[in-house]
C-alpha positions in Angstrom: 16.3 16.5 -24.2 19.2 17.7 -26.1 20.3 21.0 -24.9 18.3 21.0 -21.8 20.9 18.2 -20.5 23.0 20.8 -20.6 21.6 23.7 -18.8 22.9 25.0 -15.5 20.4 23.9 -12.9 19.3 27.1 -12.0 18.1 27.9 -15.6 16.2 23.8 -15.4 14.6 25.3 -12.1 13.0 28.6 -14.0 11.6 26.6 -16.8 10.1 24.0 -14.2 8.9 26.7 -12.7 7.4 28.0 -15.8 5.7 24.4 -16.5 7.7 23.1 -18.8 7.7 19.7 -18.9 11.1 18.5 -20.4 13.1 20.5 -17.5 10.7 18.3 -15.2 12.2 15.4 -17.1 15.6 16.1 -16.8 15.6 17.0 -13.4 13.9 13.4 -12.8 16.8 11.7 -14.7 19.1 13.5 -12.4 17.7 12.7 -9.0 15.6 10.0 -9.3 18.6 7.5 -8.7 19.5 9.1 -5.7 15.9 10.1 -4.0 15.2 6.3 -4.7 18.3 5.2 -2.5 17.3 7.8 -0.1 13.9 6.6 0.4 14.5 2.4 0.4 17.0 2.9 3.3 14.8 4.6 5.3 11.9 2.9 4.3 13.9 -1.0 3.4 11.1 -1.9 1.4 11.7 -1.6 -3.0 7.8 -1.7 -4.4 7.4 1.2 -1.3 10.5 3.4 -2.5 9.5 3.3 -5.5 6.1 4.6 -4.7 7.4 7.4 -3.1 9.9 8.1 -5.1 6.9 8.9 -7.9 4.9 11.1 -5.3 8.3 13.1 -4.6 8.3 13.9 -7.9 4.2 14.7 -8.4 4.7 17.3 -5.3 7.8 19.0 -7.2 5.6 19.6 -10.1 2.6 20.8 -8.0 4.5 22.8 -6.2 7.0 24.4 -8.9 5.8 27.6 -8.6 7.2 27.8 -5.3 10.5 26.6 -5.8 13.8 28.5 -5.0 15.8 28.6 -7.9 18.4 30.0 -5.1 18.5 27.3 -2.7 19.8 23.1 -3.1 17.0 21.6 -5.1 18.7 18.2 -4.1 18.4 19.1 0.1 14.5 20.0 -0.8 14.5 16.9 -2.7 15.3 15.2 0.5 12.9 17.0 2.9 10.0 16.2 0.7 11.2 12.5 1.0 11.9 11.9 4.3 8.3 13.9 4.9 6.7 11.5 2.7 8.5 8.4 4.5 7.7 9.9 7.9 3.8 10.2 6.7 3.9 6.4 6.1 5.2 5.5 9.5 3.5 7.3 11.1 0.2 6.0 9.3 1.8 2.2 9.9 1.9 3.5 13.6 -1.3 4.4 14.5 -2.9 1.3 12.2 -0.7 -1.0 14.4 -2.1 0.1 17.7 -5.7 0.3 16.3 -5.3 -3.4 15.1 -3.6 -4.4 18.2 -6.7 -2.7 20.5 -9.2 -4.2 17.7 -7.3 -7.9 17.9 -7.6 -7.6 21.7 -11.3 -6.5 22.4 -13.0 -7.5 19.2 -15.3 -10.9 19.3 -15.4 -11.3 15.7 -12.5 -11.5 13.6 -11.6 -8.4 11.8 -12.9 -8.7 8.2 -11.8 -6.3 5.7 -13.2 -7.8 2.8 -16.3 -6.7 4.7 -15.7 -3.3 5.3 -14.2 -2.5 2.0 -10.5 -2.5 2.3 -9.6 -5.3 0.0 -8.9 -4.0 -3.9 -8.8 -6.5 -6.9 -5.0 -5.7 -6.5 -4.7 -7.2 -2.9 -6.2 -10.3 -3.3 -3.4 -12.5 -4.2 -2.8 -11.3 -0.4 -5.5 -12.5 0.8 -5.2 -15.9 -1.0 -1.6 -15.8 0.8 -3.3 -15.0 4.5 -5.9 -17.7 4.2 -3.4 -20.0 2.5 -3.2 -22.9 6.0 -7.4 -22.9 6.2 -7.9 -26.7 4.6 -8.5 -26.7 1.3 -12.6 -26.9 1.1 -12.7 -24.5 4.0 -10.7 -21.8 2.2 -12.4 -22.1 -1.3 -15.5 -21.5 0.8 -14.3 -18.5 2.6 -13.1 -16.8 -0.7 -16.0 -17.3 -2.8 -18.1 -15.6 -0.2 -15.9 -13.4 1.1 -13.7 -12.6 -1.4 -15.7 -13.2 -4.8 -19.2 -12.1 -2.9 -21.2 -14.8 -3.9 -24.0 -16.0 -1.7 -24.5 -18.9 0.1 -27.0 -20.4 -2.7 -24.8 -20.0 -5.8 -21.9 -21.7 -3.5 -24.1 -24.8 -2.8 -25.2 -25.4 -6.6 -21.3 -24.7 -7.3 -19.5 -26.6 -4.9 -22.4 -29.5 -4.2 -22.5 -28.9 -0.3 -25.5 -27.5 1.6 -26.1 -24.1 2.7 -25.9 -25.3 6.6 -22.2 -27.2 5.6 -21.1 -23.4 4.1 -22.1 -21.6 6.8 -20.4 -24.1 9.5 -17.4 -23.8 7.1 -17.7 -19.7 6.9 -18.2 -20.1 11.0 -14.9 -22.3 11.4 -12.8 -20.2 9.1 -13.3 -17.1 10.9 -12.2 -19.1 14.0 -8.9 -20.4 12.7 -8.4 -17.1 11.1 -9.3 -15.4 13.8 -6.6 -17.5 16.3 -4.1 -17.1 13.9 -4.2 -13.5 13.8 -4.2 -12.9 17.0 -1.0 -15.6 17.6 0.5 -14.0 14.5 -0.5 -10.4 14.6 2.4 -9.3 12.4 0.7 -11.0 9.4 -2.8 -8.5 10.1 -1.1 -5.5 10.3 1.1 -6.5 7.0 -1.9 -7.1 5.6 -3.5 -3.6 7.1 -0.5 -2.1 6.2 -0.4 -2.6 2.2 -4.2 -1.1 2.2 -2.9 2.4 3.7 0.3 2.0 1.7 -1.7 1.7 -1.5 
């Protein structure tokens, strides 16, 4: 970046407003450590703070033409970071309210897989959430619910009858409903991960 690093901030901001990527990179290098620490204090999760940090600078780039070079850029960054963190908290609070209502009123276990919330990067989390199930029941449940296999396919794969598979699914659903009802924070964490990602 060479000479860019020696430029006054106002000039860097002027270049950023004009769409200069080197000026953007210079400002990112200068401010990202501070903003990351601010976000970490707000959200308490390293991975979430890192994601929000990227979101802050995406917004800076998208709104670069509206930046006031005569006002504190650091303060502007802090305001964006705080607003993004508040948005996460609002979504999380809304989800917890909906989740508690769903658990308290539903006669069926909430099935995030059937509702399309599980993506490939959440499969590991699902495996952890179902880890308390007996091994065979867990295997059947994950094959049906996570991998989308049919009862017939699982029957051939595991050498068990389709009625046994159905029994495993029914019992797994009942066990998961009971487990989530008693440990609501686990399901809140599961759903929160879908919202944040």
